[in-house]
Every structure is written in C-alpha cells, then in structure tokens.
FIKOL-629992 format. One record per atom (N, C-alpha, C): residue number from 0; residue in one letter; atom name; x, y, z. Coordinates in steps of 0.2 Angstrom, whole numbers, plus 2048, in hexadecimal, padded with zeros to 3 digits. Layout:
// residues N
SITE;k;r;a;xx;yy;zz
SITE;NUM;A;CA;X;Y;Z
...
// end
This chain:
// residues 111
SITE;k;r;a;xx;yy;zz
SITE;0;M;N;A30;A09;967
SITE;0;M;CA;A2C;A04;968
SITE;0;M;C;A25;A04;964
SITE;1;K;N;A22;A0A;964
SITE;1;K;CA;A1C;A0B;960
SITE;1;K;C;A1D;A08;959
SITE;2;F;N;A23;A0A;956
SITE;2;F;CA;A24;A08;94F
SITE;2;F;C;A24;A01;94E
SITE;3;I;N;A27;9FD;953
SITE;3;I;CA;A28;9F6;952
SITE;3;I;C;A21;9F3;953
SITE;4;V;N;A1D;9F5;958
SITE;4;V;CA;A16;9F3;958
SITE;4;V;C;A12;9F4;952
SITE;5;L;N;A12;9FA;950
SITE;5;L;CA;A0F;9FB;949
SITE;5;L;C;A11;9F7;943
SITE;6;L;N;A18;9F6;943
SITE;6;L;CA;A1A;9F3;93D
SITE;6;L;C;A18;9EB;93E
SITE;7;F;N;A19;9E8;944
SITE;7;F;CA;A17;9E1;944
SITE;7;F;C;A0F;9E0;943
SITE;8;G;N;A0B;9E5;946
SITE;8;G;CA;A04;9E5;945
SITE;8;G;C;A02;9E5;93E
SITE;9;T;N;A05;9EA;93A
SITE;9;T;CA;A03;9EB;933
SITE;9;T;C;A06;9E5;92F
SITE;10;A;N;A0B;9E2;931
SITE;10;A;CA;A0E;9DC;92D
SITE;10;A;C;A09;9D6;92E
SITE;11;G;N;A07;9D5;935
SITE;11;G;CA;A02;9D0;936
SITE;11;G;C;9FC;9D0;933
SITE;12;F;N;9F9;9D7;933
SITE;12;F;CA;9F3;9D8;92F
SITE;12;F;C;9F3;9D6;928
SITE;13;T;N;9F9;9D9;925
SITE;13;T;CA;9FA;9D8;91E
SITE;13;T;C;9FB;9D1;91C
SITE;14;L;N;9FF;9CE;91F
SITE;14;L;CA;A00;9C7;91E
SITE;14;L;C;9FA;9C2;91E
SITE;15;V;N;9F6;9C3;923
SITE;15;V;CA;9F0;9BF;924
SITE;15;V;C;9EA;9C1;91F
SITE;16;M;N;9EA;9C8;91E
SITE;16;M;CA;9E5;9CA;919
SITE;16;M;C;9E6;9C8;912
SITE;17;L;N;9ED;9C8;910
SITE;17;L;CA;9EE;9C6;909
SITE;17;L;C;9EE;9BE;908
SITE;18;S;N;9F0;9BA;90E
SITE;18;S;CA;9EF;9B3;90D
SITE;18;S;C;9E8;9B1;90D
SITE;19;G;N;9E4;9B4;911
SITE;19;G;CA;9DD;9B3;911
SITE;19;G;C;9D9;9B4;90A
SITE;20;L;N;9DB;9BA;907
SITE;20;L;CA;9D8;9BB;901
SITE;20;L;C;9DA;9B7;8FB
SITE;21;V;N;9E1;9B5;8FC
SITE;21;V;CA;9E3;9B0;8F7
SITE;21;V;C;9E0;9A9;8F7
SITE;22;A;N;9DF;9A7;8FE
SITE;22;A;CA;9DC;9A1;8FF
SITE;22;A;C;9D4;9A1;8FD
SITE;23;G;N;9D1;9A7;8FB
SITE;23;G;CA;9CA;9A7;8F9
SITE;23;G;C;9C5;9A7;8FF
SITE;24;R;N;9C7;9A9;905
SITE;24;R;CA;9C3;9A9;90A
SITE;24;R;C;9BE;9AF;90A
SITE;25;S;N;9B9;9AF;90E
SITE;25;S;CA;9B4;9B5;90D
SITE;25;S;C;9B7;9BB;911
SITE;26;P;N;9B6;9C1;90E
SITE;26;P;CA;9B9;9C7;911
SITE;26;P;C;9B8;9C8;918
SITE;27;D;N;9B2;9C7;91B
SITE;27;D;CA;9B1;9C8;922
SITE;27;D;C;9B5;9C4;926
SITE;28;L;N;9B6;9BD;925
SITE;28;L;CA;9BB;9B9;928
SITE;28;L;C;9C2;9BB;928
SITE;29;V;N;9C4;9BD;922
SITE;29;V;CA;9CB;9C0;921
SITE;29;V;C;9CC;9C6;925
SITE;30;L;N;9C7;9CB;925
SITE;30;L;CA;9C8;9D1;929
SITE;30;L;C;9C9;9CF;931
SITE;31;R;N;9C5;9CA;933
SITE;31;R;CA;9C5;9C8;93A
SITE;31;R;C;9CC;9C5;93C
SITE;32;D;N;9CE;9C0;937
SITE;32;D;CA;9D4;9BD;939
SITE;32;D;C;9DA;9C2;938
SITE;33;A;N;9D9;9C7;933
SITE;33;A;CA;9DF;9CC;933
SITE;33;A;C;9DF;9D0;939
SITE;34;A;N;9D9;9D2;93C
SITE;34;A;CA;9D9;9D6;942
SITE;34;A;C;9DC;9D3;947
SITE;35;L;N;9DB;9CC;948
SITE;35;L;CA;9DE;9C8;94E
SITE;35;L;C;9E5;9C8;94D
SITE;36;A;N;9E7;9C7;946
SITE;36;A;CA;9EE;9C6;945
SITE;36;A;C;9F2;9CC;946
SITE;37;C;N;9EF;9D2;945
SITE;37;C;CA;9F2;9D8;946
SITE;37;C;C;9F3;9D9;94E
SITE;38;L;N;9EE;9D8;952
SITE;38;L;CA;9EF;9D8;959
SITE;38;L;C;9F4;9D3;95B
SITE;39;G;N;9F4;9CD;959
SITE;39;G;CA;9F9;9C8;95B
SITE;39;G;C;A00;9CA;959
SITE;40;A;N;A01;9CD;953
SITE;40;A;CA;A08;9CF;951
SITE;40;A;C;A0A;9D5;954
SITE;41;A;N;A06;9D9;956
SITE;41;A;CA;A07;9DF;95A
SITE;41;A;C;A0A;9DD;961
SITE;42;F;N;A07;9D9;964
SITE;42;F;CA;A09;9D6;96B
SITE;42;F;C;A10;9D3;96A
SITE;43;L;N;A11;9CF;964
SITE;43;L;CA;A17;9CC;963
SITE;43;L;C;A1D;9D1;962
SITE;44;G;N;A1B;9D6;95E
SITE;44;G;CA;A20;9DC;95D
SITE;44;G;C;A22;9DF;963
SITE;45;R;N;A1D;9E0;968
SITE;45;R;CA;A1E;9E4;96E
SITE;45;R;C;A23;9DF;972
SITE;46;W;N;A22;9D9;972
SITE;46;W;CA;A26;9D4;976
SITE;46;W;C;A2D;9D4;973
SITE;47;F;N;A2E;9D4;96C
SITE;47;F;CA;A34;9D4;969
SITE;47;F;C;A38;9DA;96A
SITE;48;G;N;A34;9E0;96A
SITE;48;G;CA;A38;9E6;96B
SITE;48;G;C;A3B;9E6;972
SITE;49;G;N;A37;9E4;977
SITE;49;G;CA;A3A;9E4;97D
SITE;49;G;C;A40;9DF;97E
SITE;50;V;N;A40;9DA;97B
SITE;50;V;CA;A46;9D5;97B
SITE;50;V;C;A4C;9D9;977
SITE;51;I;N;A4B;9DC;972
SITE;51;I;CA;A50;9E0;96E
SITE;51;I;C;A53;9E5;973
SITE;52;R;N;A4E;9E9;976
SITE;52;R;CA;A50;9EF;97A
SITE;52;R;C;A54;9EC;980
SITE;53;E;N;A52;9E7;983
SITE;53;E;CA;A56;9E4;989
SITE;53;E;C;A5D;9E1;987
SITE;54;A;N;A5D;9DE;981
SITE;54;A;CA;A64;9DC;97E
SITE;54;A;C;A69;9E2;97D
SITE;55;F;N;A66;9E8;97A
SITE;55;F;CA;A6A;9ED;979
SITE;55;F;C;A6C;9F0;980
SITE;56;T;N;A68;9F0;985
SITE;56;T;CA;A6A;9F3;98B
SITE;56;T;C;A6F;9EF;98F
SITE;57;Q;N;A6F;9E8;98E
SITE;57;Q;CA;A74;9E4;991
SITE;57;Q;C;A7A;9E5;98E
SITE;58;A;N;A7A;9E5;987
SITE;58;A;CA;A80;9E6;983
SITE;58;A;C;A84;9ED;985
SITE;59;L;N;A80;9F2;986
SITE;59;L;CA;A83;9F9;988
SITE;59;L;C;A86;9F8;98F
SITE;60;A;N;A82;9F5;994
SITE;60;A;CA;A85;9F4;99A
SITE;60;A;C;A8B;9F0;99B
SITE;61;I;N;A8C;9EB;996
SITE;61;I;CA;A92;9E7;996
SITE;61;I;C;A98;9EB;993
SITE;62;R;N;A96;9EF;98E
SITE;62;R;CA;A9B;9F3;98B
SITE;62;R;C;A9E;9F9;990
SITE;63;R;N;A99;9FC;994
SITE;63;R;CA;A9B;A01;999
SITE;63;R;C;A9F;9FE;99E
SITE;64;A;N;A9D;9F8;9A1
SITE;64;A;CA;AA1;9F4;9A6
SITE;64;A;C;AA8;9F3;9A3
SITE;65;A;N;AA9;9F1;99D
SITE;65;A;CA;AAF;9EF;99A
SITE;65;A;C;AB4;9F5;99A
SITE;66;Q;N;AB1;9FB;998
SITE;66;Q;CA;AB4;A01;997
SITE;66;Q;C;AB7;A04;99E
SITE;67;E;N;AB2;A03;9A3
SITE;67;E;CA;AB4;A05;9AA
SITE;67;E;C;AB9;A01;9AD
SITE;68;S;N;AB9;9FA;9AC
SITE;68;S;CA;ABE;9F6;9AF
SITE;68;S;C;AC5;9F7;9AB
SITE;69;A;N;AC5;9F9;9A5
SITE;69;A;CA;ACB;9FA;9A1
SITE;69;A;C;ACE;A01;9A3
SITE;70;A;N;ACA;A06;9A5
SITE;70;A;CA;ACC;A0C;9A7
SITE;70;A;C;ACF;A0B;9AF
SITE;71;A;N;ACC;A07;9B3
SITE;71;A;CA;ACE;A06;9B9
SITE;71;A;C;AD5;A02;9B9
SITE;72;A;N;AD6;9FE;9B4
SITE;72;A;CA;ADC;9FA;9B4
SITE;72;A;C;AE2;9FE;9B3
SITE;73;V;N;AE2;A03;9AF
SITE;73;V;CA;AE7;A07;9AD
SITE;73;V;C;AE7;A0E;9B1
SITE;74;P;N;AEB;A0E;9B6
SITE;74;P;CA;AEB;A15;9BA
SITE;74;P;C;AEE;A1A;9B5
SITE;75;A;N;AEB;A20;9B6
SITE;75;A;CA;AED;A26;9B3
SITE;75;A;C;AF3;A29;9B6
SITE;76;M;N;AF8;A2A;9B2
SITE;76;M;CA;AFE;A2C;9B4
SITE;76;M;C;B00;A33;9B1
SITE;77;P;N;B02;A38;9B5
SITE;77;P;CA;B03;A3F;9B2
SITE;77;P;C;B09;A3E;9AD
SITE;78;A;N;B09;A42;9A8
SITE;78;A;CA;B0F;A42;9A3
SITE;78;A;C;B15;A45;9A6
SITE;79;P;N;B1B;A43;9A5
SITE;79;P;CA;B21;A45;9A8
SITE;79;P;C;B22;A4C;9A5
SITE;80;A;N;B25;A50;9A9
SITE;80;A;CA;B27;A57;9A7
SITE;80;A;C;B2E;A56;9A2
SITE;81;P;N;B2E;A5A;99D
SITE;81;P;CA;B34;A59;998
SITE;81;P;C;B3A;A5B;99C
SITE;82;I;N;B40;A58;99B
SITE;82;I;CA;B46;A58;99F
SITE;82;I;C;B49;A5F;99D
SITE;83;T;N;B49;A61;997
SITE;83;T;CA;B4C;A68;995
SITE;83;T;C;B49;A6E;998
SITE;84;A;N;B43;A6D;99B
SITE;84;A;CA;B3F;A73;99E
SITE;84;A;C;B43;A75;9A4
SITE;85;S;N;B46;A70;9A8
SITE;85;S;CA;B48;A71;9AE
SITE;85;S;C;B50;A73;9AE
SITE;86;I;N;B53;A72;9A8
SITE;86;I;CA;B5A;A74;9A7
SITE;86;I;C;B5A;A7B;9A4
SITE;87;P;N;B5E;A80;9A7
SITE;87;P;CA;B5F;A86;9A3
SITE;87;P;C;B62;A85;99C
SITE;88;A;N;B61;A8A;998
SITE;88;A;CA;B64;A89;991
SITE;88;A;C;B6B;A89;991
SITE;89;R;N;B6F;A8D;995
SITE;89;R;CA;B76;A8D;995
SITE;89;R;C;B79;A87;997
SITE;90;A;N;B76;A83;99B
SITE;90;A;CA;B79;A7D;99E
SITE;90;A;C;B78;A77;99A
SITE;91;R;N;B74;A78;994
SITE;91;R;CA;B72;A72;990
SITE;91;R;C;B79;A70;98C
SITE;92;P;N;B7A;A69;98C
SITE;92;P;CA;B80;A67;988
SITE;92;P;C;B7F;A68;980
SITE;93;A;N;B84;A69;97D
SITE;93;A;CA;B84;A6A;976
SITE;93;A;C;B82;A64;972
SITE;94;P;N;B7F;A64;96D
SITE;94;P;CA;B7D;A5E;969
SITE;94;P;C;B83;A5A;967
SITE;95;A;N;B82;A53;967
SITE;95;A;CA;B88;A4F;965
SITE;95;A;C;B8A;A50;95E
SITE;96;A;N;B90;A4F;95D
SITE;96;A;CA;B93;A50;956
SITE;96;A;C;B91;A4B;951
SITE;97;P;N;B90;A4C;94B
SITE;97;P;CA;B8F;A46;946
SITE;97;P;C;B95;A42;946
SITE;98;S;N;B93;A3C;945
SITE;98;S;CA;B99;A37;945
SITE;98;S;C;B9E;A38;93F
SITE;99;G;N;BA4;A38;941
SITE;99;G;CA;BAA;A3A;93D
SITE;99;G;C;BAB;A41;93C
SITE;100;G;N;BA8;A45;93F
SITE;100;G;CA;BA9;A4C;93E
SITE;100;G;C;BAA;A50;944
SITE;101;M;N;BAB;A56;943
SITE;101;M;CA;BAD;A5A;949
SITE;101;M;C;BA7;A5E;94C
SITE;102;A;N;BA7;A5F;953
SITE;102;A;CA;BA2;A62;956
SITE;102;A;C;BA1;A6A;953
SITE;103;V;N;B9B;A6C;952
SITE;103;V;CA;B9A;A73;950
SITE;103;V;C;B97;A77;956
SITE;104;P;N;B9A;A7C;957
SITE;104;P;CA;B98;A80;95D
SITE;104;P;C;B91;A83;95B
SITE;105;V;N;B8D;A83;960
SITE;105;V;CA;B86;A85;960
SITE;105;V;C;B85;A8B;963
SITE;106;P;N;B83;A91;960
SITE;106;P;CA;B82;A97;964
SITE;106;P;C;B7C;A96;969
SITE;107;V;N;B7D;A99;96E
SITE;107;V;CA;B78;A99;974
SITE;107;V;C;B75;AA0;974
SITE;108;R;N;B6E;AA1;974
SITE;108;R;CA;B6B;AA7;974
SITE;108;R;C;B6B;AAA;97B
SITE;109;G;N;B6B;AB0;97C
SITE;109;G;CA;B6A;AB3;983
SITE;109;G;C;B71;AB5;986
SITE;110;R;N;B76;AB5;982
SITE;110;R;CA;B7D;AB7;985
SITE;110;R;C;B7E;ABE;983
// end
C-alpha cells in the first residue's frame, strides 16, 4: 500500500510540476500546485489500492468457495483392494491361450 501511495504521489507531483513549467508559470505557484497535486494523487492512490485489494480478496473468496463446493460434491471413496491379493497363488487360473494356439503350462513357484 505504501508503494502505491508513493507512486501515485510522485506521479501527481511530476505531472503538475512539468506541465506548470512548460506553461511558463512562476516557480512558486508551480511548486504549490505540485504539492497539492502530490497530496491529492496520494489519496487517490490509497483509495485505488483499497479497491484493488478488495477485488483480490473477493476473487480469492469466490475461488475458495468454488473449490470447497467441488470437494463436497465428490465424496471420497477408498480405493478397492486388488482382487489377486485375496486369492492364493496356487488357486489362480492359468492365463488364457493365445488365439489359434495351444495353452502353455505356467510353472507355479512354491511347490
């Protein structure tokens, strides 16, 4: 916020100072007007910074609400256990034979 206030104040001072000098006004009036412009631009920058901050806060709240509603809509289901883990190795069926060929016996470990 300080950066925005300083940036706007400096921009206001510089703009009025340069335009006053280019217009050929006396330096004391130019400095007075530039100081007032610096103050006015700083207040304008403070207001603008607050508007921007509020917009970001609202956007973040909307995004969080959307994520929470999406998470609530999809219930978390546990992953199913693999089927082969509950069947002993000896009781597993042999793999299917390739089409047009004969079944090849598969050696079973542990015998």
